[in-house]
Backbone as CSV, one residue per row, in Angstrom:
resi,resn,N_x,N_y,N_z,CA_x,CA_y,CA_z,C_x,C_y,C_z
1,UNK,0.773,-1.200,0.028,-0.026,0.032,0.037,0.879,1.282,-0.068
2,UNK,0.574,2.152,-0.804,1.282,3.458,-0.923,0.461,4.593,-0.432
3,UNK,1.043,5.639,0.163,0.514,6.791,0.737,0.909,8.013,-0.090
4,UNK,0.020,8.954,-0.388,0.431,10.153,-1.101,0.243,11.358,-0.028
5,UNK,1.139,12.294,-0.151,1.042,13.483,0.641,0.036,14.415,0.168
6,UNK,-0.858,14.844,1.004,-1.903,15.915,0.540,-1.133,17.156,0.320
7,UNK,-1.681,18.064,-0.457,-1.017,19.374,-0.793,-0.696,20.085,0.437
8,UNK,-1.663,20.063,1.515,-1.273,20.739,2.766,-0.149,20.081,3.596
9,UNK,-0.112,18.816,3.559,1.051,18.073,4.189,2.276,18.406,3.513
10,UNK,2.307,18.364,2.202,3.487,18.560,1.474,4.047,20.026,1.675
11,UNK,3.131,20.949,1.740,3.557,22.383,2.029,4.057,22.511,3.378
12,UNK,3.466,21.830,4.256,3.906,21.825,5.634,5.272,21.304,5.787
13,UNK,5.583,20.224,5.099,6.898,19.631,5.189,7.926,20.504,4.490
14,UNK,7.585,21.160,3.359,8.508,22.063,2.742,8.762,23.307,3.556
15,UNK,7.814,23.737,4.349,8.004,24.867,5.248,8.893,24.401,6.348
16,UNK,8.712,23.145,6.855,9.559,22.684,7.928,11.046,22.551,7.455
17,UNK,11.146,22.013,6.195,12.508,21.849,5.665,13.306,23.106,5.444
18,UNK,12.445,24.176,4.916,13.109,25.483,4.707,13.476,26.152,6.152
19,UNK,12.552,25.895,7.091,12.879,26.460,8.423,14.176,25.921,9.010
20,UNK,14.302,24.549,8.988,15.553,23.973,9.490,16.711,24.247,8.531
21,UNK,16.497,24.352,7.276,17.588,24.736,6.328,18.177,26.123,6.677
22,UNK,17.188,27.054,6.980,17.632,28.372,7.364,18.377,28.363,8.715
23,UNK,17.943,27.551,9.601,18.657,27.444,10.897,20.010,26.847,10.576
24,UNK,20.237,25.916,9.738,21.475,25.350,9.397,22.455,26.377,8.929
25,UNK,21.920,27.160,7.951,22.757,28.197,7.278,23.166,29.319,8.266
26,UNK,22.163,29.789,9.046,22.410,30.842,9.957,23.388,30.381,11.092
27,UNK,23.117,29.194,11.608,23.959,28.715,12.675,25.282,28.509,12.201
28,UNK,25.549,27.902,10.950,26.900,27.609,10.375,27.563,29.071,10.143
29,UNK,26.881,30.000,9.588,27.443,31.335,9.301,27.910,32.050,10.700
30,UNK,27.069,32.009,11.605,27.416,32.566,12.927,28.619,31.924,13.483
31,UNK,28.634,30.560,13.618,29.692,29.826,14.196,31.008,30.130,13.355
32,UNK,30.868,29.900,12.081,31.980,30.127,11.238,32.604,31.605,11.492
33,UNK,31.676,32.587,11.529,32.200,33.987,11.728,32.835,34.072,12.962
34,UNK,32.401,33.544,14.054,32.941,33.644,15.399,34.316,32.978,15.381
35,UNK,34.408,31.792,14.791,35.661,31.076,14.719,36.793,31.828,13.931
36,UNK,36.402,32.440,12.793,37.289,33.150,11.987,37.788,34.337,12.710
37,UNK,36.918,35.146,13.154,37.424,36.443,13.877,38.302,36.048,15.196
38,UNK,37.834,34.963,15.816,38.643,34.520,17.013,40.111,34.095,16.586
39,UNK,40.207,33.411,15.489,41.534,33.012,14.949,42.269,34.185,14.498
40,UNK,41.537,35.177,13.948,42.342,36.332,13.427,42.458,37.451,14.502
41,UNK,42.191,37.045,15.773,42.333,38.012,16.798,43.696,38.832,16.733
42,UNK,44.775,38.110,16.588,46.044,38.922,16.574,46.075,40.057,15.513
43,UNK,45.283,39.874,14.414,45.212,40.832,13.369,44.138,41.876,13.569
44,UNK,43.038,41.310,14.060,41.757,42.210,14.130,41.646,43.018,15.375
45,UNK,42.225,42.533,16.434,42.121,43.122,17.779,42.884,44.496,17.687
46,UNK,42.210,45.601,18.066,42.855,46.880,17.904,43.895,47.188,19.161
47,UNK,43.821,46.436,20.196,44.821,46.663,21.309,45.190,45.281,21.864
48,UNK,46.151,45.409,22.637,46.724,44.228,23.391,45.534,43.965,24.378
49,UNK,45.022,42.717,24.551,43.900,42.369,25.384,44.362,42.529,26.845
50,UNK,45.681,42.477,27.143,46.193,42.582,28.505,46.616,43.925,28.949
51,UNK,46.565,44.907,27.939,47.144,46.199,28.296,46.076,46.937,29.014
52,UNK,46.517,47.540,30.206,45.586,48.313,30.955,45.822,49.824,30.797
53,UNK,44.857,50.618,31.076,45.052,52.171,31.029,43.985,52.688,31.969
54,UNK,44.401,52.953,33.239,43.464,53.442,34.255,42.836,54.705,33.832
55,UNK,43.513,55.569,33.017,42.896,56.841,32.579,41.699,56.610,31.643
56,UNK,41.631,55.428,31.121,40.598,55.204,30.129,39.605,54.118,30.548
57,UNK,39.402,53.922,31.862,38.566,52.894,32.323,37.155,53.324,32.201
58,UNK,36.273,52.315,32.048,34.787,52.572,31.940,34.429,53.510,30.775
59,UNK,35.092,53.405,29.696,34.661,54.125,28.511,33.501,53.438,27.911
60,UNK,32.441,54.172,27.574,31.157,53.477,27.085,31.325,53.059,25.706
61,UNK,30.580,52.081,25.251,30.641,51.547,23.864,30.435,52.801,22.883
62,UNK,31.230,52.745,21.844,31.164,53.790,20.856,32.088,54.886,21.083
63,UNK,32.908,54.820,22.152,33.832,55.904,22.467,34.956,55.815,21.417
64,UNK,35.650,56.945,21.164,36.571,57.037,20.185,37.799,56.117,20.453
65,UNK,38.030,55.306,19.489,39.095,54.258,19.645,38.696,53.027,20.278
66,UNK,37.439,53.003,20.896,37.126,51.733,21.626,35.580,51.472,21.339
67,UNK,35.405,50.621,20.276,34.080,50.306,19.780,33.118,49.860,20.822
68,UNK,33.485,48.865,21.560,32.786,48.306,22.574,33.042,48.839,24.010
69,UNK,33.925,49.858,24.040,34.202,50.395,25.380,35.360,49.779,26.081
70,UNK,35.570,50.109,27.489,36.638,49.474,28.203,36.076,49.091,29.472
71,UNK,36.929,48.153,30.128,36.444,47.658,31.526,37.027,48.524,32.659
72,UNK,36.883,47.957,33.834,37.393,48.603,35.011,38.837,48.942,35.076
73,UNK,39.655,48.239,34.224,41.098,48.481,34.204,41.456,49.214,32.904
74,UNK,40.570,49.568,32.222,40.821,50.434,30.966,41.235,49.541,29.817
75,UNK,40.963,48.182,29.864,41.256,47.192,28.774,40.169,47.267,27.688
76,UNK,40.537,47.285,26.451,39.591,47.241,25.406,38.740,46.060,25.332
77,UNK,37.395,46.248,25.396,36.575,45.057,25.406,36.478,44.251,24.130
78,UNK,36.634,45.026,23.017,36.553,44.308,21.757,37.682,43.394,21.569
79,UNK,38.851,43.819,22.029,40.121,43.107,21.848,39.937,41.857,22.852
80,UNK,39.532,42.065,24.017,39.402,40.900,24.931,38.430,39.875,24.483
81,UNK,37.263,40.523,23.825,36.261,39.587,23.313,36.727,38.694,22.139
82,UNK,37.559,39.315,21.328,38.142,38.486,20.173,39.095,37.456,20.682
83,UNK,40.011,37.790,21.587,40.962,36.862,22.102,40.289,35.867,23.035
84,UNK,39.244,36.353,23.771,38.571,35.312,24.673,37.892,34.273,23.817
85,UNK,37.385,34.542,22.612,36.811,33.426,21.808,37.722,32.399,21.541
86,UNK,39.023,32.620,21.333,40.002,31.678,21.149,40.129,30.644,22.215
87,UNK,39.968,31.134,23.422,40.094,30.305,24.656,38.751,29.534,24.933
88,UNK,37.690,30.300,24.960,36.382,29.675,25.241,35.873,28.560,24.219
89,UNK,36.044,28.896,22.897,35.642,27.951,21.954,36.587,26.819,21.831
90,UNK,37.891,27.026,21.877,38.895,25.908,21.918,38.610,24.937,22.978
91,UNK,38.451,25.463,24.203,38.274,24.571,25.384,37.009,23.771,25.224
92,UNK,35.936,24.364,24.832,34.653,23.626,24.665,34.676,22.614,23.588
93,UNK,35.134,22.997,22.313,35.211,22.134,21.252,36.218,21.001,21.506
94,UNK,37.333,21.213,22.025,38.283,20.156,22.393,37.770,19.166,23.357
95,UNK,37.199,19.712,24.409,36.656,18.773,25.520,35.489,17.915,24.926
96,UNK,34.564,18.583,24.174,33.445,17.828,23.589,33.913,16.696,22.602
97,UNK,34.861,17.033,21.775,35.480,16.127,20.852,36.118,14.995,21.510
98,UNK,36.844,15.236,22.606,37.527,14.197,23.306,36.460,13.310,24.060
99,UNK,35.407,13.891,24.672,34.367,13.100,25.281,33.503,12.369,24.242
100,UNK,33.319,12.889,23.118,32.615,12.134,22.074,33.371,10.840,21.551
101,UNK,34.698,11.004,21.404,35.374,9.817,21.067,35.420,8.891,22.120
102,UNK,35.663,9.147,23.324,35.652,8.239,24.524,34.229,7.558,24.707
103,UNK,33.222,8.409,24.622,31.745,7.939,24.866,31.453,6.939,23.683
104,UNK,31.752,7.391,22.434,31.373,6.558,21.257,32.122,5.222,21.297
105,UNK,33.406,5.213,21.749,34.131,4.024,21.737,33.674,3.073,22.911
106,UNK,33.185,3.586,24.041,32.643,2.710,25.039,31.363,2.272,24.655
107,UNK,30.535,3.007,23.926,29.178,2.577,23.446,29.331,1.498,22.404
108,UNK,30.230,1.558,21.532,30.303,0.562,20.471,30.878,-0.678,21.011
109,UNK,31.672,-0.602,22.028,32.258,-1.818,22.752,31.111,-2.499,23.528
110,UNK,30.416,-1.688,24.215,29.283,-2.249,24.968,28.204,-2.924,24.037
111,UNK,27.963,-2.143,22.888,26.946,-2.727,22.079,27.139,-3.958,21.292
112,UNK,28.352,-4.243,21.174,28.888,-5.526,20.514,29.469,-6.581,21.502
113,UNK,29.199,-6.342,22.825,29.619,-7.177,23.772,28.425,-8.067,24.419
114,UNK,28.646,-9.019,25.132,27.534,-9.773,25.755,26.799,-8.909,26.719
115,UNK,25.655,-9.488,27.172,24.830,-8.711,28.072,25.502,-8.400,29.441
116,UNK,26.370,-9.273,29.910,27.120,-9.029,31.200,28.156,-7.809,31.021
117,UNK,28.913,-7.879,29.965,29.741,-6.795,29.771,29.229,-5.551,29.612
118,UNK,28.149,-5.449,28.685,27.437,-4.215,28.303,26.726,-3.710,29.564
119,UNK,26.260,-4.545,30.469,25.560,-4.180,31.581,26.442,-3.490,32.616
120,UNK,27.782,-4.003,32.593,28.734,-3.371,33.600,29.056,-1.952,32.987
121,UNK,29.242,-1.931,31.654,29.706,-0.515,31.099,28.601,0.377,31.357
122,UNK,27.360,0.132,31.067,26.291,0.994,31.278,25.938,1.358,32.718
123,UNK,26.318,0.406,33.652,26.098,0.765,35.120,27.222,1.745,35.472
124,UNK,28.434,1.672,34.973,29.413,2.607,35.230,28.953,4.005,34.654
125,UNK,28.355,3.962,33.555,27.763,5.258,33.001,26.847,5.818,33.979
126,UNK,25.864,5.017,34.458,24.784,5.426,35.435,25.450,6.010,36.640
127,UNK,26.603,5.409,37.104,27.185,5.970,38.227,27.835,7.459,37.970
128,UNK,28.405,7.548,36.718,28.878,8.880,36.381,27.800,9.896,36.327
129,UNK,26.551,9.524,36.012,25.513,10.527,36.006,25.136,11.019,37.417
130,UNK,25.499,10.279,38.427,25.274,10.624,39.804,26.136,11.599,40.359
131,UNK,27.309,11.861,39.755,28.149,12.768,40.377,27.890,14.206,40.006
132,UNK,27.672,15.185,40.835,27.500,16.568,40.491,28.770,17.166,39.775
133,UNK,28.643,17.679,38.642,29.777,18.058,37.799,30.480,19.182,38.467
134,UNK,29.679,20.154,39.080,30.420,21.323,39.649,31.294,20.844,40.869
135,UNK,30.873,19.915,41.578,31.667,19.386,42.708,32.946,18.848,42.079
136,UNK,32.694,17.899,41.055,34.065,17.413,40.359,34.958,18.431,40.040
137,UNK,34.459,19.523,39.359,35.303,20.709,38.930,35.994,21.243,40.054
138,UNK,35.261,21.458,41.240,35.876,22.148,42.386,37.093,21.122,42.960
139,UNK,36.729,19.834,42.991,37.811,18.834,43.295,39.004,18.938,42.428
140,UNK,38.704,18.988,41.169,39.855,19.002,40.297,40.674,20.291,40.402
141,UNK,39.918,21.427,40.652,40.673,22.664,40.899,41.594,22.635,42.089
142,UNK,41.131,21.810,43.182,41.945,21.671,44.373,43.130,20.882,44.151
143,UNK,43.018,19.828,43.109,44.142,18.989,42.892,45.003,19.542,41.906
144,UNK,44.470,20.087,40.782,45.388,20.540,39.669,45.631,21.999,39.618
145,UNK,44.929,22.735,40.504,44.882,24.164,40.547,43.993,24.730,39.350
146,UNK,43.242,25.758,39.618,42.411,26.353,38.555,43.075,26.684,37.204
147,UNK,42.393,26.375,36.144,42.971,26.644,34.886,42.242,25.922,33.788
148,UNK,42.723,26.048,32.540,42.185,25.351,31.420,42.030,23.835,31.536
149,UNK,42.862,23.178,32.240,42.905,21.730,32.465,41.582,21.336,33.221
150,UNK,41.285,22.145,34.198,40.099,21.805,35.106,38.845,21.888,34.128
151,UNK,38.838,22.862,33.292,37.709,23.032,32.363,37.528,21.903,31.414
152,UNK,38.612,21.452,30.794,38.541,20.336,29.854,38.179,19.000,30.604
153,UNK,38.882,18.766,31.755,38.574,17.533,32.404,37.032,17.420,32.874
154,UNK,36.673,18.564,33.419,35.268,18.599,33.966,34.273,18.532,32.803
155,UNK,34.540,19.067,31.604,33.620,18.921,30.549,33.584,17.455,29.987
156,UNK,34.731,16.782,29.916,34.865,15.569,29.489,34.052,14.553,30.513
157,UNK,34.329,14.838,31.805,33.481,13.947,32.767,32.031,14.194,32.638
158,UNK,31.678,15.301,32.298,30.211,15.695,32.228,29.595,15.101,31.075
159,UNK,30.308,15.090,29.900,29.706,14.786,28.646,29.838,13.161,28.282
160,UNK,30.834,12.525,28.733,31.043,11.201,28.429,29.781,10.315,28.688
161,UNK,29.110,10.315,29.872,27.969,9.512,30.045,26.765,9.767,29.060
162,UNK,26.622,11.023,28.892,25.470,11.311,27.900,25.838,10.812,26.471
163,UNK,27.031,11.007,26.002,27.366,10.560,24.748,27.255,8.992,24.645
164,UNK,27.817,8.326,25.678,27.755,6.892,25.741,26.297,6.344,25.673
165,UNK,25.477,6.906,26.467,24.062,6.544,26.483,23.351,6.659,25.133
166,UNK,23.560,7.867,24.503,22.880,8.159,23.212,23.471,7.263,22.139
167,UNK,24.795,7.061,22.055,25.411,6.197,21.024,25.151,4.720,21.268
168,UNK,25.062,4.393,22.540,24.722,2.905,22.729,23.345,2.622,22.200
169,UNK,22.390,3.516,22.464,21.087,3.224,21.873,20.992,3.230,20.438
170,UNK,21.805,4.041,19.737,21.906,4.048,18.350,22.491,2.690,17.804
171,UNK,23.603,2.337,18.402,24.191,0.998,18.155,23.295,-0.191,18.295
172,UNK,22.579,-0.305,19.368,21.704,-1.344,19.502,20.649,-1.517,18.488
173,UNK,20.209,-0.260,17.990,19.205,-0.286,16.917,19.710,-0.842,15.561
174,UNK,21.092,-0.808,15.467,21.719,-1.263,14.172,22.226,-2.746,14.218
175,UNK,22.491,-3.244,15.476,23.143,-4.591,15.618,22.342,-5.727,15.063
176,UNK,20.970,-5.567,15.018,20.140,-6.775,14.495,19.738,-6.544,13.017
177,UNK,20.172,-5.498,12.399,19.877,-5.199,11.038,20.444,-6.202,10.011
178,UNK,19.857,-6.246,8.759,20.255,-7.172,7.763,21.775,-7.012,7.401
179,UNK,22.169,-5.748,7.239,23.602,-5.576,6.655,24.580,-6.049,7.752
180,UNK,24.174,-5.949,9.033,25.200,-6.485,10.095,25.176,-7.928,10.087
181,UNK,23.948,-8.630,9.970,23.886,-10.007,9.932,24.575,-10.606,8.733
182,UNK,24.474,-9.870,7.532,25.132,-10.342,6.374,26.724,-10.296,6.499
183,UNK,27.148,-9.244,7.124,28.643,-9.086,7.449,29.053,-10.144,8.328
184,UNK,28.327,-10.539,9.358,28.679,-11.654,10.271,28.707,-12.919,9.426
185,UNK,27.635,-13.164,8.518,27.709,-14.418,7.776,28.907,-14.389,6.928
186,UNK,29.504,-13.308,6.509,30.751,-13.334,5.742,31.946,-13.477,6.504
187,UNK,31.859,-13.549,7.802,33.004,-13.748,8.573,33.664,-12.460,9.165
188,UNK,32.908,-11.347,9.214,33.511,-10.093,9.755,33.777,-10.125,11.297
189,UNK,34.909,-9.696,11.615,35.233,-9.632,13.043,34.408,-8.621,13.889
190,UNK,34.404,-8.636,15.143,33.719,-7.619,15.824,34.253,-6.232,15.662
191,UNK,35.528,-6.081,15.453,36.160,-4.773,15.255,35.706,-4.306,13.869
192,UNK,35.588,-5.165,12.917,35.162,-4.753,11.530,33.719,-4.366,11.648
193,UNK,32.862,-5.080,12.442,31.495,-4.695,12.494,31.302,-3.322,13.091
194,UNK,32.112,-3.074,14.151,31.977,-1.746,14.853,32.525,-0.518,14.000
195,UNK,33.672,-0.744,13.291,34.314,0.322,12.617,33.708,0.514,11.235
196,UNK,33.599,-0.574,10.473,33.349,-0.469,9.119,31.796,-0.527,8.715
197,UNK,31.043,-1.171,9.707,29.671,-1.440,9.415,28.735,-0.471,10.120
198,UNK,28.805,-0.435,11.461,27.919,0.359,12.288,28.329,1.770,12.508
199,UNK,29.577,2.017,12.712,30.052,3.410,12.952,29.648,4.429,11.900
200,UNK,29.840,4.124,10.524,29.398,5.014,9.567,27.929,5.363,9.517
201,UNK,27.131,4.457,9.985,25.622,4.585,10.010,25.146,5.424,11.173
202,UNK,25.969,5.439,12.308,25.589,6.196,13.449,26.401,7.443,13.568
203,UNK,27.453,7.673,12.628,28.158,8.862,12.801,27.401,10.153,12.622
204,UNK,26.329,10.022,11.799,25.448,11.336,11.625,24.809,11.713,12.965
205,UNK,24.268,10.782,13.712,23.629,11.054,14.933,24.685,11.599,15.969
206,UNK,25.835,11.041,15.975,26.933,11.409,16.860,27.314,12.948,16.606
207,UNK,27.467,13.256,15.301,27.899,14.560,14.986,26.802,15.622,15.457
208,UNK,25.507,15.214,15.198,24.361,16.142,15.545,24.403,16.236,16.992
209,UNK,24.540,15.288,17.790,24.482,15.278,19.189,25.587,16.138,19.744
210,UNK,26.788,15.836,19.207,27.948,16.574,19.814,27.821,18.044,19.341
211,UNK,27.298,18.495,18.261,27.172,19.869,17.943,26.265,20.575,18.956
212,UNK,25.219,19.975,19.367,24.388,20.530,20.449,25.060,20.594,21.754
213,UNK,25.905,19.650,22.077,26.665,19.654,23.290,27.699,20.840,23.390
214,UNK,28.328,21.165,22.304,29.230,22.326,22.333,28.502,23.637,22.793
215,UNK,27.373,23.800,22.335,26.554,24.946,22.943,26.460,24.958,24.340
216,UNK,26.094,23.828,24.959,25.940,23.799,26.406,27.329,23.962,27.128
217,UNK,28.296,23.378,26.485,29.683,23.444,27.070,30.391,24.752,27.007
218,UNK,30.016,25.520,26.028,30.534,26.926,26.022,29.958,27.784,27.084
219,UNK,28.658,27.509,27.467,28.156,28.197,28.650,28.697,27.595,29.987
220,UNK,28.944,26.187,30.078,29.487,25.597,31.194,30.877,26.066,31.423
221,UNK,31.710,26.245,30.296,33.075,26.634,30.425,33.117,28.092,30.916
222,UNK,32.151,28.881,30.434,32.179,30.340,30.823,31.757,30.374,32.384
223,UNK,30.861,29.451,32.722,30.327,29.444,34.167,31.574,29.091,35.060
224,UNK,32.383,28.113,34.774,33.479,27.774,35.539,34.567,28.866,35.599
225,UNK,34.740,29.493,34.634,35.640,30.672,34.697,35.098,31.762,35.533
226,UNK,33.747,31.967,35.354,33.089,33.040,36.141,33.141,32.770,37.593
227,UNK,33.148,31.585,38.142,33.267,31.277,39.594,34.620,31.064,39.987
228,UNK,35.597,31.276,39.142,37.020,31.256,39.573,37.717,29.908,39.520
229,UNK,37.194,28.905,39.047,37.892,27.592,38.906,38.241,27.082,37.524
230,UNK,37.971,28.112,36.572,38.355,27.833,35.127,39.579,28.551,34.739
231,UNK,39.482,29.215,33.588,40.598,30.016,33.037,40.710,31.242,34.039
232,UNK,41.989,31.485,34.388,42.313,32.513,35.371,42.768,33.813,34.686
233,UNK,42.478,34.961,35.350,42.978,36.230,34.857,44.488,36.267,34.856
234,UNK,45.059,37.034,34.068,44.392,38.056,33.049,44.141,37.418,31.719
235,UNK,44.155,36.129,31.564,43.914,35.508,30.282,42.615,35.877,29.860
236,UNK,42.369,36.383,28.629,41.059,36.823,28.145,40.184,35.503,27.891
237,UNK,39.018,35.606,28.478,38.030,34.516,28.484,36.663,35.077,28.732
238,UNK,35.662,34.612,28.018,34.321,35.132,28.101,33.766,34.964,29.541
239,UNK,34.006,33.876,30.196,33.450,33.715,31.453,34.152,34.669,32.577
240,UNK,35.557,34.917,32.335,36.171,35.905,33.111,35.675,37.334,32.895
241,UNK,35.339,37.595,31.664,34.800,38.960,31.306,33.411,39.118,32.010
242,UNK,32.625,38.003,31.995,31.290,38.184,32.681,31.386,38.390,34.171
243,UNK,32.320,37.627,34.778,32.572,37.605,36.159,33.021,39.019,36.671
244,UNK,34.031,39.597,35.918,34.659,40.979,36.283,33.587,41.986,35.984
245,UNK,32.731,41.735,35.021,31.618,42.795,34.693,30.564,42.729,35.671
246,UNK,30.314,41.616,36.194,29.209,41.452,37.265,29.535,42.247,38.482
247,UNK,30.823,42.428,38.854,31.214,43.191,40.034,30.966,44.658,39.875
248,UNK,30.805,45.140,38.644,30.600,46.597,38.529,29.262,46.893,37.936
249,UNK,28.335,45.927,37.820,27.021,46.174,37.235,26.299,47.257,38.079
250,UNK,26.354,47.160,39.408,25.653,48.113,40.212,26.181,49.481,40.153
251,UNK,27.357,49.674,39.710,27.963,50.992,39.462,27.538,51.628,38.208
252,UNK,26.681,51.032,37.437,26.100,51.536,36.268,26.779,51.203,34.932
253,UNK,27.721,50.282,35.002,28.501,49.836,33.836,28.085,48.499,33.424
254,UNK,26.875,48.389,33.084,26.315,47.040,32.786,26.856,46.451,31.575
255,UNK,27.277,47.243,30.599,27.897,46.708,29.315,29.159,45.914,29.493
256,UNK,29.814,45.969,30.533,31.074,45.252,30.823,30.668,43.790,30.908
257,UNK,29.504,43.423,31.478,29.079,42.068,31.671,28.101,41.581,30.545
258,UNK,27.346,42.652,30.087,26.314,42.381,29.080,26.826,41.876,27.827
259,UNK,27.953,42.592,27.361,28.460,42.269,25.994,29.097,40.830,25.890
260,UNK,29.896,40.483,26.836,30.370,38.985,26.746,29.225,38.035,27.005
261,UNK,28.169,38.490,27.897,27.141,37.559,28.064,26.339,37.323,26.873
262,UNK,25.975,38.415,26.093,25.376,38.289,24.859,26.090,37.368,23.840
263,UNK,27.402,37.626,23.875,28.231,36.850,22.896,28.141,35.347,23.153
264,UNK,28.160,34.949,24.520,28.001,33.495,24.820,26.548,33.080,24.474
265,UNK,25.526,33.884,24.685,24.247,33.525,24.272,24.073,33.303,22.820
266,UNK,24.685,34.164,22.026,24.535,34.023,20.524,25.293,32.815,20.014
267,UNK,26.417,32.624,20.579,27.170,31.328,20.132,26.456,30.108,20.687
268,UNK,25.913,30.054,21.769,25.065,28.818,22.154,23.919,28.709,21.354
269,UNK,23.220,29.812,20.917,22.065,29.594,20.128,22.428,29.206,18.692
270,UNK,23.504,29.758,18.170,23.986,29.381,16.826,24.339,27.826,16.749
271,UNK,24.979,27.294,17.871,25.379,25.979,17.919,24.072,24.999,17.926
272,UNK,23.032,25.471,18.668,21.763,24.798,18.791,21.099,24.826,17.329
273,UNK,21.068,25.992,16.776,20.552,26.006,15.357,21.330,25.096,14.395
274,UNK,22.541,25.078,14.505,23.466,24.193,13.554,23.068,22.791,13.829
275,UNK,22.975,22.335,15.208,22.568,20.972,15.490,21.215,20.574,14.959
276,UNK,20.290,21.513,15.175,18.928,21.300,14.558,18.857,21.130,13.113
277,UNK,19.692,21.954,12.412,19.750,21.873,11.033,20.384,20.607,10.508
278,UNK,21.486,20.212,11.253,22.062,19.024,10.884,21.260,17.788,11.114
279,UNK,20.522,17.843,12.198,19.467,16.710,12.479,18.470,16.568,11.339
280,UNK,17.913,17.815,10.838,16.920,17.680,9.756,17.645,17.182,8.534
281,UNK,18.886,17.602,8.287,19.607,17.159,7.047,19.916,15.779,7.087
282,UNK,20.183,15.152,8.203,20.656,13.793,8.255,19.415,12.852,8.649
283,UNK,18.322,13.289,9.013,17.177,12.530,9.386,16.683,11.541,8.314
284,UNK,16.546,11.965,7.057,16.180,11.029,6.049,17.245,9.964,5.891
285,UNK,18.462,10.351,5.901,19.655,9.358,5.721,19.596,8.402,6.982
286,UNK,19.398,8.981,8.014,19.408,8.055,9.280,18.251,7.034,9.225
287,UNK,17.122,7.452,8.618,16.100,6.584,8.472,16.307,5.443,7.436
288,UNK,17.085,5.827,6.479,17.356,4.801,5.430,18.673,3.979,5.605
289,UNK,19.451,4.436,6.726,20.762,3.679,6.924,20.566,2.225,7.382
290,UNK,21.273,1.518,6.623,21.323,0.010,6.961,20.170,-0.730,6.385
291,UNK,19.406,-0.132,5.522,18.238,-0.962,4.981,18.678,-1.768,3.801
């Protein structure tokens, strides 16, 4: 039996496709722009992000020579924002990529192991869910001293169980499909099944999920820096800029905290749009995978 789309249903699907297509384009353009200007910070930044000028502190946005104004130490906010993107984005992306590799490897191993081994792996994952991440970050800061290493390890610790759970579910949906059974009948080893058969078919879901996680981890990284256990001053970092700006909000200089806060919000929103767009792009392929 075949089904035909009614004109209204077809129009609705086309509108949905255009909406997610627009999200994909806007998200990719925003993220790409932020990455490019952050990488070009040494060229684009008008001032040294660490240079202080007490005589020029709290210049409002639009002041001569300071497009976004200056902070409580007279440092140029635009320069610090550009240099801070290199730190914030690099830490979040590197940590999520590491966690994705570790979680996906654990999920593939568990998915192609017996029920006893997979049960042990997933119970360990459940235990990781029980640990409050912020307390883990505080403990790491006490052992390693606050800094980028604390941010990376804390993000990896937070993300690995989520990635493992999601990828494990995807892997189990593929292990019983015809193409896997055919590969087994042809004598494929477990490693071959994991790497050459199943992984390419779940890679789309992994990329989509990891993209969404980057948005959350940019905010989390900024939060750790803001509470003093992440990137330490005077290194430019969006979280540090928000924390220092929050101290002077009541004095009427809200822009010092609002500008980096809006930057984090836009980047997180763009990552979510990119993830939604990728999900819509890959959904038909994911549905056909392995048939």
